[in-house]
C-alpha angles and dihedrals in degrees: 000000000000103000115090116254112218121192119201112200152131118224091232094056142074085276086097090075092053091048088054089053091048091053092047093054090049098222125138116251140173119236122220109193115206132192118231097229102035125019093026089060096038120116092248094058094039085067086062096044118003088199089067092230138124150258107063134143135205119203111181104301093344116100119190129185130169114069100245092048088053093051092048092049095048094045091053092042092065106030092169088070087070096223097128130046109236123246105277093033110119088231093059093085096048088044092057092042094056093042089059098037095076097057097034100044117004102047095046089050097050092044090054090048094046091049091046090237125153111243120246117270109292095253091055101035113107093214100037099220131348099241094051091046092054096042091051089057098043092047088056093048091048090060087057157089081176133006091265094041116250094001123088110214145160087281088070091052088056097042095039092058097036095051092044089056095042095050093044087061093043091240092140130021118273093236119180092251092055094043092050092047092050091049090056099047096039090054090071113114091233091064093059089047097053092045090054092047093050092045089053091049092047090053092054091050092051091047 
């Protein structure tokens, strides 16, 4: 890979998940740290993401925003890392399904619940109903040890971080199946590394 890989982030953002992916694929990258109220809203960065949000990556002429799109891109960029089933692999469909399920179903459901909002009418609600949404996820995790069964993938980078955040804020119950799953994925050496990197970055921003 000859094109430079640039990672736009803030250590107190969802950029941590992308950093985890970057460490898992084992490719060098340059980090651009942005401040929420200044550089993230500056004209230069708004050319990268008009929403003024991180994470984002630039790889040569390719510019990718939206966290799931970034994970998909990085996993396919370095296939030898084994984080994405190839097209034609029977796991490719489930891989894409569970990559999309968080943003399309789980996050809308937990936001509604956290805000104490009634969900949309069933026919219009993206997640159907909360209990079915959660059971669908926990049934998949219970089949484990990873989302795709025996194979660790980019899906686990997404779900490992997302579920850690969600349970830390008590937005879903800390059921045994979720706690056990998080213990497995968070035991990876790359997790300790990215936490240390982000803690170091956060300290420099405070200073």
